[in-house]
ROSE-4610 file (N, C-alpha, C; in Angstrom, 1 decimal, always signed):
// ROSE-4610
residu = [M/M/M/L/L/L/L/L/L/I/I/I/D/D/D/V/V/V/G/G/G/G/G/G/V/V/V/L/L/L/L/L/L/L/L/L/H/H/H/N/N/N/P/P/P/D/D/D/V/V/V/L/L/L/I/I/I/P/P/P/I/I/I/T/T/T/A/A/A/K/K/K/Y/Y/Y/G/G/G/G/G/G/P/P/P/A/A/A/T/T/T/F/F/F/E/E/E/E/E/E/F/F/F/Q/Q/Q/R/R/R/A/A/A/H/H/H/Y/Y/Y/A/A/A/C/C/C/H/H/H/H/H/H/E/E/E/S/S/S/R/R/R/P/P/P/A/A/A/R/R/R/G/G/G/A/A/A/G/G/G/K/K/K/D/D/D/Y/Y/Y/F/F/F/D/D/D/L/L/L/F/F/F/P/P/P/E/E/E/H/H/H/A/A/A/R/R/R/I/I/I/P/P/P/A/A/A/E/E/E/R/R/R/R/R/R/E/E/E/A/A/A/F/F/F/D/D/D/A/A/A/E/E/E/Y/Y/Y/R/R/R/A/A/A/A/A/A/H/H/H/R/R/R/T/T/T/R/R/R/N/N/N/L/L/L/C/C/C/N/N/N/W/W/W/P/P/P/D/D/D/P/P/P/A/A/A/A/A/A/K/K/K/A/A/A/G/G/G/L/L/L/Q/Q/Q/A/A/A/I/I/I/V/V/V/D/D/D/A/A/A/G/G/G/V/V/V/A/A/A/V/V/V/A/A/A/V/V/V/V/V/V/S/S/S/Q/Q/Q/A/A/A/D/D/D/G/G/G/T/T/T/I/I/I/E/E/E/A/A/A/M/M/M/L/L/L/H/H/H/E/E/E/A/A/A/Q/Q/Q/M/M/M/C/C/C/Q/Q/Q/V/V/V/G/G/G/E/E/E/G/G/G/A/A/A/G/G/G/V/V/V/P/P/P/V/V/V/D/D/D/T/T/T/I/I/I/L/L/L/D/D/D/S/S/S/E/E/E/V/V/V/V/V/V/G/G/G/F/F/F/N/N/N/K/K/K/P/P/P/D/D/D/P/P/P/R/R/R/F/F/F/F/F/F/Q/Q/Q/L/L/L/A/A/A/L/L/L/D/D/D/R/R/R/L/L/L/G/G/G/A/A/A/R/R/R/P/P/P/E/E/E/Q/Q/Q/A/A/A/I/I/I/H/H/H/V/V/V/G/G/G/D/D/D/T/T/T/V/V/V/R/R/R/A/A/A/D/D/D/V/V/V/R/R/R/G/G/G/A/A/A/Q/Q/Q/A/A/A/A/A/A/G/G/G/I/I/I/R/R/R/A/A/A/L/L/L/H/H/H/Y/Y/Y/D/D/D/P/P/P/Y/Y/Y/G/G/G/H/H/H/C/C/C/D/D/D/D/D/D/Q/Q/Q/P/P/P/G/G/G/A/A/A/H/H/H/E/E/E/H/H/H/V/V/V/R/R/R/T/T/T/M/M/M/A/A/A/E/E/E/V/V/V/L/L/L/P/P/P/Y/Y/Y/L/L/L/G/G/G/V/V/V/D/D/D/T/T/T/A/A/A]
num = [1/1/1/2/2/2/3/3/3/4/4/4/5/5/5/6/6/6/7/7/7/8/8/8/9/9/9/10/10/10/11/11/11/12/12/12/13/13/13/14/14/14/15/15/15/16/16/16/17/17/17/18/18/18/19/19/19/20/20/20/21/21/21/22/22/22/23/23/23/24/24/24/25/25/25/26/26/26/27/27/27/28/28/28/29/29/29/30/30/30/31/31/31/32/32/32/33/33/33/34/34/34/35/35/35/36/36/36/37/37/37/38/38/38/39/39/39/40/40/40/41/41/41/42/42/42/43/43/43/44/44/44/45/45/45/46/46/46/47/47/47/48/48/48/49/49/49/50/50/50/51/51/51/52/52/52/53/53/53/54/54/54/55/55/55/56/56/56/57/57/57/58/58/58/59/59/59/60/60/60/61/61/61/62/62/62/63/63/63/64/64/64/65/65/65/66/66/66/67/67/67/68/68/68/69/69/69/70/70/70/71/71/71/72/72/72/73/73/73/74/74/74/75/75/75/76/76/76/77/77/77/78/78/78/79/79/79/80/80/80/81/81/81/82/82/82/83/83/83/84/84/84/85/85/85/86/86/86/87/87/87/88/88/88/89/89/89/90/90/90/91/91/91/92/92/92/93/93/93/94/94/94/95/95/95/96/96/96/97/97/97/98/98/98/99/99/99/100/100/100/101/101/101/102/102/102/103/103/103/104/104/104/105/105/105/106/106/106/107/107/107/108/108/108/109/109/109/110/110/110/111/111/111/112/112/112/113/113/113/114/114/114/115/115/115/116/116/116/117/117/117/118/118/118/119/119/119/120/120/120/121/121/121/122/122/122/123/123/123/124/124/124/125/125/125/126/126/126/127/127/127/128/128/128/129/129/129/130/130/130/131/131/131/132/132/132/133/133/133/134/134/134/135/135/135/136/136/136/137/137/137/138/138/138/139/139/139/140/140/140/141/141/141/142/142/142/143/143/143/144/144/144/145/145/145/146/146/146/147/147/147/148/148/148/149/149/149/150/150/150/151/151/151/152/152/152/153/153/153/154/154/154/155/155/155/156/156/156/157/157/157/158/158/158/159/159/159/160/160/160/161/161/161/162/162/162/163/163/163/164/164/164/165/165/165/166/166/166/167/167/167/168/168/168/169/169/169/170/170/170/171/171/171/172/172/172/173/173/173/174/174/174/175/175/175/176/176/176/177/177/177/178/178/178/179/179/179/180/180/180/181/181/181/182/182/182/183/183/183/184/184/184/185/185/185/186/186/186/187/187/187/188/188/188/189/189/189/190/190/190/191/191/191/192/192/192/193/193/193/194/194/194/195/195/195/196/196/196/197/197/197/198/198/198/199/199/199/200/200/200/201/201/201/202/202/202/203/203/203/204/204/204/205/205/205/206/206/206/207/207/207/208/208/208/209/209/209/210/210/210/211/211/211/212/212/212/213/213/213/214/214/214/215/215/215/216/216/216/217/217/217/218/218/218/219/219/219/220/220/220/221/221/221/222/222/222/223/223/223/224/224/224/225/225/225/226/226/226]
x = [-88.5/-87.8/-88.7/-88.7/-89.5/-88.6/-88.9/-88.4/-89.6/-89.4/-90.5/-90.1/-91.0/-90.9/-91.1/-90.8/-91.0/-92.2/-92.0/-93.0/-94.4/-95.4/-96.8/-97.1/-96.1/-96.3/-96.0/-94.7/-94.3/-94.5/-94.1/-94.2/-95.2/-96.1/-97.1/-96.9/-97.6/-97.7/-98.2/-97.5/-97.8/-99.2/-100.1/-101.5/-101.5/-100.6/-100.6/-100.3/-99.5/-99.1/-100.0/-100.4/-101.1/-102.6/-103.3/-104.7/-105.2/-104.5/-105.0/-105.0/-104.1/-104.0/-105.2/-105.4/-106.5/-107.8/-108.0/-109.3/-109.5/-108.5/-108.6/-109.2/-108.9/-109.4/-110.6/-111.2/-112.4/-112.2/-111.0/-110.7/-110.8/-110.1/-110.1/-109.9/-110.7/-110.5/-110.3/-110.3/-110.0/-108.9/-108.3/-107.2/-107.6/-108.8/-109.3/-109.5/-110.1/-110.4/-109.1/-108.1/-106.8/-106.1/-106.1/-105.4/-106.1/-107.4/-108.1/-107.7/-107.7/-107.3/-105.8/-105.0/-103.5/-103.3/-103.9/-103.6/-104.2/-105.4/-106.0/-105.1/-104.6/-103.7/-102.4/-101.9/-100.6/-100.7/-101.9/-102.1/-102.2/-103.0/-103.2/-101.9/-101.0/-99.9/-98.7/-98.9/-97.8/-97.6/-96.4/-96.2/-97.1/-97.6/-98.5/-99.9/-100.2/-101.6/-101.6/-100.5/-100.6/-100.6/-100.4/-100.4/-99.6/-98.4/-97.5/-97.7/-98.7/-99.0/-98.4/-97.9/-97.3/-98.3/-97.8/-98.7/-99.3/-98.6/-99.1/-100.1/-99.9/-100.9/-102.2/-102.2/-103.4/-104.1/-103.4/-103.9/-105.1/-105.2/-106.3/-107.6/-107.6/-108.9/-109.3/-108.3/-108.6/-109.0/-108.5/-108.8/-110.1/-110.7/-111.9/-111.9/-110.8/-110.6/-111.5/-112.3/-113.1/-112.3/-112.7/-111.9/-111.4/-112.2/-111.8/-110.8/-110.5/-109.6/-108.3/-108.2/-107.1/-105.8/-105.8/-104.5/-103.9/-104.6/-104.1/-103.7/-104.5/-104.2/-102.9/-102.8/-101.6/-100.3/-100.4/-99.2/-98.8/-99.8/-99.5/-99.1/-99.8/-99.5/-98.1/-97.7/-96.4/-95.3/-95.6/-94.7/-94.4/-95.4/-95.3/-94.3/-94.4/-93.5/-92.1/-91.9/-90.6/-89.7/-90.4/-89.6/-88.9/-89.5/-88.9/-89.7/-89.1/-89.8/-90.9/-92.2/-93.3/-93.9/-93.2/-93.6/-92.8/-93.2/-92.4/-93.2/-94.5/-95.4/-95.5/-95.2/-95.2/-96.6/-97.0/-98.3/-98.4/-99.1/-99.1/-99.5/-100.5/-100.9/-99.8/-99.1/-98.0/-96.9/-96.6/-95.6/-96.0/-97.2/-97.7/-97.5/-97.9/-97.7/-96.3/-95.4/-94.0/-93.4/-93.9/-93.4/-93.8/-95.0/-95.5/-94.6/-94.3/-93.4/-92.1/-91.4/-90.1/-90.2/-91.3/-91.5/-91.6/-92.1/-92.2/-90.9/-89.9/-88.5/-88.3/-89.0/-88.8/-87.8/-86.8/-85.8/-86.3/-86.0/-86.6/-85.5/-85.6/-84.8/-85.7/-85.4/-86.2/-85.5/-86.3/-85.7/-86.4/-85.7/-86.4/-85.7/-86.6/-86.1/-86.0/-84.8/-84.6/-83.4/-83.1/-82.1/-80.9/-80.7/-79.7/-80.0/-81.3/-81.7/-82.7/-83.1/-84.2/-83.9/-82.7/-82.4/-82.6/-82.2/-82.4/-83.9/-84.6/-86.1/-86.8/-86.5/-87.1/-86.8/-85.6/-85.1/-85.9/-85.9/-86.6/-88.1/-88.7/-90.1/-90.4/-89.3/-89.4/-90.2/-90.0/-90.7/-89.8/-88.5/-87.6/-86.2/-85.3/-83.9/-83.2/-81.9/-81.1/-80.7/-81.1/-80.8/-81.8/-81.4/-82.4/-82.6/-83.7/-84.0/-85.5/-86.0/-87.4/-88.3/-87.8/-88.7/-88.5/-89.0/-89.0/-87.5/-86.9/-85.5/-85.6/-84.9/-84.9/-83.4/-83.2/-81.9/-81.0/-81.6/-80.9/-81.8/-81.3/-82.0/-81.2/-81.8/-81.1/-81.8/-81.0/-81.4/-80.7/-81.6/-81.1/-79.9/-80.0/-78.9/-77.6/-77.7/-76.5/-75.9/-76.7/-76.2/-76.0/-76.5/-76.2/-77.2/-78.2/-79.2/-80.6/-81.5/-82.8/-83.8/-85.0/-86.1/-86.5/-86.9/-87.1/-85.9/-84.7/-83.5/-83.5/-83.5/-83.5/-82.2/-81.2/-80.0/-80.2/-81.1/-81.4/-82.0/-83.0/-83.6/-82.6/-81.8/-80.8/-79.8/-79.4/-78.6/-79.2/-80.5/-81.2/-81.2/-81.4/-81.4/-80.0/-79.0/-77.6/-77.4/-77.9/-77.6/-78.4/-79.5/-80.3/-79.8/-78.9/-78.5/-79.6/-80.5/-81.7/-81.7/-82.4/-82.7/-84.0/-84.2/-85.4/-86.7/-86.7/-87.9/-88.2/-87.3/-87.5/-88.1/-88.2/-88.6/-89.9/-90.5/-91.7/-91.3/-91.8/-91.6/-92.9/-93.0/-94.3/-93.9/-94.7/-94.5/-95.8/-95.9/-97.1/-97.1/-96.1/-96.1/-96.0/-96.6/-96.6/-95.2/-94.8/-93.6/-92.4/-92.2/-91.0/-91.0/-92.0/-92.0/-92.4/-93.6/-94.1/-93.2/-93.1/-92.3/-90.8/-90.3/-88.9/-88.7/-89.5/-89.4/-89.5/-90.5/-90.8/-89.6/-89.0/-87.8/-86.6/-86.6/-85.6/-86.0/-87.2/-87.6/-88.3/-88.7/-89.3/-90.8/-91.5/-93.0/-93.4/-94.2/-94.5/-95.9/-96.1/-97.4/-97.6/-98.6/-98.9/-99.7/-99.1/-99.8/-100.7/-102.0/-103.0/-104.2/-104.1/-105.1/-106.6/-106.8/-108.2/-108.6/-107.8/-108.2/-108.2/-107.2/-107.2/-106.6/-105.8/-105.1/-106.0/-105.9/-106.7/-105.9/-104.8/-104.0/-104.8/-104.4/-105.1/-105.2/-106.4/-106.6/-105.6/-105.0/-104.0/-102.6/-102.4/-101.0/-100.1/-100.7/-99.9/-100.9/-100.4/-101.2/-101.3/-102.3/-102.6/-102.8/-102.4/-102.8/-103.2/-104.1/-104.6/-104.0/-103.4/-102.9/-101.6/-100.8/-99.6/-100.1/-101.2/-101.7/-101.9/-102.3/-102.6/-101.3/-100.2/-98.9/-98.5/-98.9/-98.4/-98.6/-99.8/-100.0/-99.1/-98.7/-97.8/-96.4/-96.1/-94.8/-94.9/-96.0/-96.2/-96.4/-96.8/-97.0/-98.4/-98.5/-99.8/-100.5/-101.7/-102.5/-103.6/-103.7/-104.8/-104.6]
y = [-31.0/-32.0/-32.5/-33.7/-34.3/-34.9/-34.6/-35.3/-36.0/-37.3/-38.1/-39.0/-39.1/-39.9/-41.4/-42.3/-43.7/-44.3/-44.4/-45.0/-44.2/-44.9/-44.3/-43.7/-43.7/-43.1/-44.2/-44.6/-45.6/-47.0/-47.2/-48.5/-48.3/-49.3/-49.3/-50.4/-50.3/-51.4/-52.7/-53.8/-55.0/-55.6/-55.5/-56.0/-57.5/-58.2/-59.6/-60.2/-59.5/-60.0/-59.4/-58.2/-57.5/-57.7/-57.7/-57.9/-59.2/-60.3/-61.5/-61.3/-60.5/-60.3/-59.4/-58.3/-57.4/-58.1/-58.8/-59.5/-60.6/-61.3/-62.3/-61.7/-60.5/-59.9/-58.9/-59.0/-58.3/-56.9/-56.6/-55.4/-55.4/-54.5/-54.5/-55.8/-56.1/-57.4/-57.1/-55.9/-55.5/-54.5/-54.4/-53.4/-52.0/-51.6/-50.3/-50.0/-50.9/-50.7/-50.5/-51.4/-51.3/-50.0/-49.6/-48.3/-47.1/-47.1/-46.0/-46.0/-47.1/-47.2/-46.8/-47.2/-46.9/-45.4/-44.7/-43.3/-42.5/-42.9/-42.1/-42.2/-43.4/-43.6/-42.8/-42.9/-42.2/-40.7/-40.2/-38.7/-38.4/-39.2/-38.9/-39.1/-40.0/-40.4/-39.4/-38.4/-37.4/-36.6/-36.1/-35.6/-34.6/-33.7/-32.6/-33.1/-34.4/-34.9/-36.1/-36.9/-38.2/-38.3/-37.1/-37.1/-38.2/-38.4/-39.4/-40.8/-41.0/-42.4/-42.5/-43.7/-43.9/-44.6/-44.9/-45.6/-46.8/-47.7/-49.0/-48.8/-47.8/-47.5/-47.1/-46.4/-45.8/-46.7/-47.6/-48.3/-49.2/-49.9/-50.8/-50.0/-48.8/-48.0/-47.6/-47.2/-46.9/-48.1/-49.2/-50.5/-51.1/-50.5/-50.9/-52.3/-52.6/-53.9/-53.9/-54.8/-54.8/-54.7/-54.0/-53.7/-54.9/-56.0/-57.2/-58.0/-57.6/-58.4/-57.6/-56.4/-55.5/-55.9/-56.5/-56.9/-58.0/-59.0/-60.1/-59.6/-58.7/-58.1/-57.4/-56.5/-55.7/-56.5/-57.6/-58.4/-59.0/-59.5/-60.2/-59.2/-58.0/-57.0/-56.4/-56.2/-55.7/-56.7/-58.0/-59.0/-59.2/-59.0/-59.1/-58.0/-56.9/-55.8/-55.9/-56.7/-56.8/-57.8/-58.6/-59.6/-58.9/-57.8/-57.1/-55.8/-55.0/-53.7/-54.1/-53.9/-54.3/-53.2/-52.0/-51.0/-51.3/-52.4/-52.9/-53.3/-53.0/-53.4/-52.3/-52.6/-51.6/-51.3/-50.0/-49.6/-49.5/-50.4/-50.3/-49.0/-48.3/-47.0/-46.0/-46.0/-45.1/-45.4/-46.7/-47.0/-46.5/-46.6/-46.2/-44.7/-44.0/-42.5/-42.1/-42.8/-42.5/-42.8/-43.8/-44.2/-43.1/-42.6/-41.5/-40.2/-40.0/-38.8/-38.9/-40.1/-40.4/-40.4/-40.9/-41.0/-39.6/-38.6/-37.3/-36.5/-37.1/-36.5/-35.7/-36.0/-35.3/-36.0/-35.3/-35.9/-36.2/-37.3/-37.8/-38.2/-37.6/-38.0/-38.6/-39.8/-40.5/-40.1/-39.5/-39.1/-39.7/-40.5/-41.4/-41.3/-41.2/-41.4/-42.9/-43.4/-44.9/-45.3/-46.6/-47.2/-47.8/-47.3/-47.8/-48.8/-49.3/-50.4/-50.0/-48.7/-48.3/-48.6/-48.4/-48.7/-50.2/-51.0/-52.5/-52.8/-52.2/-52.5/-52.1/-50.9/-50.4/-51.4/-51.8/-52.7/-54.1/-54.6/-55.9/-55.8/-54.7/-54.5/-54.2/-54.0/-53.7/-52.4/-51.5/-50.2/-49.2/-49.0/-48.2/-48.5/-48.0/-48.1/-47.0/-46.8/-45.9/-46.6/-46.0/-46.7/-47.7/-48.6/-49.5/-50.7/-51.3/-52.5/-52.8/-53.6/-54.1/-53.0/-52.0/-50.9/-49.7/-48.6/-47.3/-46.7/-46.3/-45.8/-44.3/-44.1/-42.8/-42.3/-41.0/-40.4/-40.7/-40.6/-40.8/-41.3/-42.0/-42.4/-42.0/-41.2/-40.8/-41.4/-42.1/-42.8/-42.0/-41.5/-40.6/-41.2/-42.5/-43.2/-43.2/-43.2/-43.2/-41.8/-40.8/-39.5/-38.6/-39.0/-38.3/-37.2/-36.9/-35.9/-36.6/-36.1/-36.7/-35.6/-35.9/-35.0/-34.6/-33.4/-32.3/-31.4/-31.8/-31.0/-30.6/-29.2/-28.8/-29.2/-29.6/-30.0/-31.3/-32.1/-33.4/-33.1/-32.2/-31.8/-31.1/-30.3/-29.6/-30.5/-31.6/-32.6/-33.3/-33.5/-34.1/-33.1/-31.9/-30.9/-30.8/-30.9/-30.8/-32.0/-33.2/-34.4/-34.2/-33.5/-33.3/-32.1/-31.3/-30.1/-29.1/-29.0/-28.2/-27.1/-26.1/-25.0/-25.3/-24.9/-25.2/-24.8/-23.7/-23.3/-24.1/-25.0/-25.9/-27.2/-27.5/-28.8/-28.8/-30.0/-30.3/-31.5/-31.5/-32.6/-33.2/-34.6/-35.3/-36.2/-36.1/-36.9/-37.0/-38.0/-38.2/-37.7/-37.0/-36.4/-34.9/-34.2/-32.8/-32.3/-32.8/-32.2/-32.6/-33.8/-34.2/-33.8/-34.1/-33.9/-32.5/-32.0/-30.7/-29.6/-29.6/-28.5/-28.6/-29.8/-29.9/-29.4/-29.7/-29.2/-27.7/-27.2/-25.8/-25.0/-25.6/-24.9/-24.8/-25.8/-25.8/-24.9/-24.3/-23.5/-24.2/-25.5/-26.3/-26.4/-26.4/-26.5/-27.9/-28.0/-29.3/-29.7/-31.0/-31.6/-32.6/-32.5/-33.5/-34.6/-35.8/-37.0/-37.5/-37.3/-37.5/-38.2/-39.5/-40.2/-40.1/-40.0/-40.0/-38.7/-37.6/-36.3/-36.1/-36.7/-36.6/-35.3/-34.7/-33.5/-32.4/-31.9/-30.8/-29.6/-29.4/-28.2/-27.0/-25.8/-24.6/-24.6/-24.3/-24.2/-23.3/-23.8/-23.0/-23.1/-23.9/-24.0/-24.8/-25.7/-26.4/-27.1/-27.6/-28.3/-29.8/-30.4/-31.8/-32.5/-33.8/-34.7/-36.0/-36.7/-38.0/-39.2/-38.9/-40.0/-39.5/-40.4/-40.0/-39.4/-39.8/-39.2/-37.7/-37.3/-35.9/-35.1/-35.7/-35.0/-34.5/-35.3/-35.0/-33.6/-33.0/-31.6/-30.6/-30.8/-29.9/-29.9/-31.0/-31.1/-30.7/-30.3/-29.9/-31.1/-32.3/-33.5/-33.5/-33.6/-33.6/-35.0/-34.9/-36.1/-36.4/-35.6/-35.8/-37.1]
z = [+220.8/+221.7/+222.8/+223.1/+224.2/+225.2/+226.5/+227.7/+228.2/+228.6/+229.0/+230.2/+231.2/+232.4/+232.0/+232.9/+232.6/+233.4/+234.7/+235.6/+235.5/+235.2/+235.1/+233.8/+232.9/+231.6/+230.5/+230.4/+229.5/+230.0/+231.3/+232.0/+233.1/+233.2/+234.2/+235.2/+236.4/+237.3/+236.6/+236.7/+235.9/+236.3/+235.4/+235.6/+235.7/+234.9/+234.9/+236.3/+237.0/+238.3/+239.4/+239.3/+240.4/+240.4/+239.2/+239.2/+239.8/+239.6/+240.3/+241.8/+242.3/+243.8/+244.2/+243.5/+243.9/+243.7/+242.7/+242.4/+243.5/+243.9/+245.0/+246.3/+246.6/+247.8/+247.6/+246.4/+246.2/+245.6/+245.1/+244.5/+243.0/+242.3/+240.8/+240.1/+239.2/+238.4/+236.9/+236.5/+235.1/+235.1/+233.9/+233.7/+234.0/+233.5/+233.6/+235.1/+235.9/+237.3/+238.0/+237.7/+238.4/+238.1/+236.9/+236.6/+237.3/+237.3/+238.0/+239.5/+240.1/+241.5/+241.7/+240.8/+240.9/+240.8/+239.8/+239.6/+240.7/+241.2/+242.3/+243.5/+243.8/+244.9/+244.7/+243.6/+243.2/+243.5/+243.1/+243.3/+244.8/+245.5/+246.9/+247.8/+247.3/+248.1/+248.0/+247.1/+247.0/+248.3/+248.6/+250.0/+250.5/+249.6/+250.1/+250.5/+250.1/+250.4/+251.2/+251.3/+251.8/+253.3/+254.0/+255.5/+256.1/+255.6/+256.2/+255.7/+254.9/+254.4/+253.0/+252.7/+251.4/+250.5/+249.3/+248.3/+248.8/+249.5/+249.9/+251.1/+251.9/+252.9/+252.4/+251.3/+250.7/+249.7/+249.0/+247.9/+248.3/+249.4/+249.6/+249.6/+250.1/+250.1/+248.7/+247.9/+246.5/+245.7/+246.0/+245.3/+245.9/+246.9/+247.5/+248.0/+248.6/+249.3/+250.6/+250.8/+252.0/+253.3/+254.2/+255.4/+256.1/+256.2/+256.9/+256.1/+254.9/+254.1/+253.8/+254.3/+254.0/+254.6/+255.7/+256.3/+255.5/+255.2/+254.4/+253.0/+252.4/+251.1/+251.1/+252.1/+252.2/+252.3/+253.0/+253.2/+251.8/+251.1/+249.8/+248.8/+248.8/+247.7/+247.9/+249.2/+249.4/+249.1/+249.4/+249.1/+247.6/+246.8/+245.4/+244.9/+245.4/+245.0/+245.5/+246.6/+247.1/+246.3/+245.5/+244.7/+243.5/+242.9/+241.8/+241.6/+240.8/+240.4/+239.4/+239.9/+239.1/+238.3/+238.2/+237.3/+236.0/+235.4/+234.2/+233.0/+233.1/+232.0/+230.9/+229.7/+228.6/+228.2/+228.3/+227.8/+226.3/+225.6/+224.1/+223.6/+224.2/+223.7/+223.8/+224.9/+225.1/+224.1/+223.8/+222.8/+221.5/+221.1/+219.8/+219.7/+220.8/+220.8/+220.7/+221.4/+221.3/+220.0/+219.3/+218.0/+217.0/+217.1/+216.2/+216.4/+217.6/+217.9/+217.3/+217.4/+216.9/+215.3/+214.8/+213.3/+212.7/+213.6/+213.1/+213.2/+213.7/+213.7/+215.0/+216.0/+217.3/+218.1/+218.6/+219.4/+220.8/+221.4/+222.7/+223.7/+224.9/+226.0/+227.1/+227.5/+228.6/+229.9/+230.9/+232.1/+233.3/+234.1/+235.0/+236.4/+237.5/+238.8/+239.0/+239.1/+239.0/+239.8/+239.7/+240.6/+239.8/+238.6/+237.8/+236.8/+236.8/+235.9/+234.9/+234.8/+233.9/+232.4/+232.0/+230.6/+230.3/+231.2/+231.0/+231.0/+231.9/+232.0/+230.8/+230.2/+229.0/+227.8/+227.8/+226.7/+226.9/+228.1/+228.3/+228.0/+228.3/+228.0/+226.5/+225.8/+224.4/+224.2/+225.1/+225.0/+224.2/+224.6/+223.8/+224.2/+223.4/+223.6/+222.8/+223.1/+222.3/+221.1/+219.9/+218.7/+218.3/+217.4/+216.8/+217.8/+217.7/+218.5/+218.4/+219.4/+219.4/+219.8/+220.5/+221.0/+220.1/+220.6/+219.9/+220.0/+219.0/+219.1/+219.7/+220.8/+221.4/+221.4/+221.6/+221.6/+222.8/+224.0/+225.2/+226.3/+227.3/+228.5/+229.7/+230.6/+231.8/+233.0/+233.8/+235.0/+236.2/+237.1/+238.2/+238.9/+239.2/+239.9/+239.2/+237.9/+237.0/+236.9/+236.6/+236.3/+237.6/+238.7/+240.0/+240.3/+239.5/+239.8/+239.8/+240.6/+240.7/+240.5/+240.1/+240.0/+241.5/+241.7/+240.8/+240.5/+240.8/+240.6/+239.1/+238.8/+237.5/+236.7/+237.4/+236.7/+236.0/+236.5/+235.8/+234.4/+234.4/+233.1/+232.2/+232.8/+232.0/+231.3/+232.0/+231.5/+230.2/+230.3/+229.2/+228.0/+228.3/+227.2/+226.6/+227.4/+226.9/+226.0/+226.3/+225.5/+224.2/+224.2/+222.9/+222.2/+222.8/+222.1/+222.0/+223.1/+223.0/+224.1/+223.9/+224.9/+225.6/+226.8/+227.5/+226.8/+226.1/+225.4/+224.2/+223.8/+222.6/+223.1/+224.4/+224.9/+225.6/+225.7/+226.5/+227.3/+228.6/+229.5/+229.8/+229.8/+230.1/+231.3/+232.4/+233.6/+234.4/+235.3/+236.0/+237.4/+237.9/+239.2/+239.1/+240.1/+240.1/+240.6/+241.8/+242.4/+241.6/+241.2/+240.6/+239.1/+238.4/+236.9/+236.5/+237.0/+236.6/+237.1/+238.4/+239.1/+238.7/+238.6/+238.2/+236.8/+235.9/+234.5/+234.5/+235.2/+235.2/+235.7/+236.8/+237.4/+236.4/+235.4/+234.4/+233.2/+233.3/+232.2/+231.0/+231.3/+230.3/+230.5/+229.4/+229.4/+229.9/+230.9/+231.5/+231.2/+230.8/+230.7/+231.7/+232.6/+233.6/+233.0/+233.0/+232.5/+233.6/+233.3/+234.3/+233.7/+233.4/+232.6/+233.1/+234.4/+234.9/+235.5/+235.3/+235.8/+237.3/+238.0/+239.4/+239.9/+239.1/+239.6/+240.0/+241.2/+241.7/+242.1/+241.4/+241.6/+241.1/+241.5/+241.1/+239.6/+239.1/+237.6/+237.0/+235.9/+235.2/+235.7/+236.8/+237.3/+236.4/+235.6/+234.6/+233.7/+232.6/+231.6/+231.8/+231.2/+231.5/+230.1/+230.1/+229.0/+229.6/+229.0/+229.5/+228.7/+227.5/+226.7/+226.0/+225.6/+224.8/+223.5/+222.9/+221.7/+221.8/+223.0/+223.3/+223.3/+223.5/+223.5/+222.1/+221.1/+219.7/+219.3/+219.4/+218.9/+219.6/+220.9/+221.6/+220.9/+220.2/+219.6/+218.1/+217.7/+216.3/+215.4/+215.9/+215.1/+214.6/+213.3/+212.7/+213.0/+213.6/+214.0/+213.0/+211.9/+210.9/+210.2]
């Protein structure tokens, strides 16, 4: 059984909208550069490390925006995010990995900290949906706003297990945050894989396991990658 996060794993910050802004101010001009800056910032902005600064406070430094241009960049970058949720771009590699997992007969529950719109976002992005459609067919999608539990509350993960008819020891959870995804899953007795594409996690060695791609998840689920 697979439990999987959405933001930063299946759906990414939209490069078509955001890279033109970062490039305009001297920051990342390619998908790879932008993703590296995003994940580095995402890691640093977690509560234990961010020292009271949020993602938007820290991103200009990780994006290497020249100091004299950061104020103008910050205003435009934040404004772009206020128009809509821009963590809406389907990662083709993640979709291919998810499809391989489903094709192997693994049951999948999508578990997302969201605002009640995640099922529609996944459908619109053609990433996945419950049942047949343009995306990968999954068994269930849980949106924290809809179900009333949020990560890292272990009840959120338990609800996903209940929908799959699974026990904790039968499942693996994949997510890109330590506090919400890794520790939340572990509190529910589920094996947690930290999705960390660029190896930014500096937690104590052995505290949890890491994967850099969805393809690396397959062996943990017993899926033959030969």
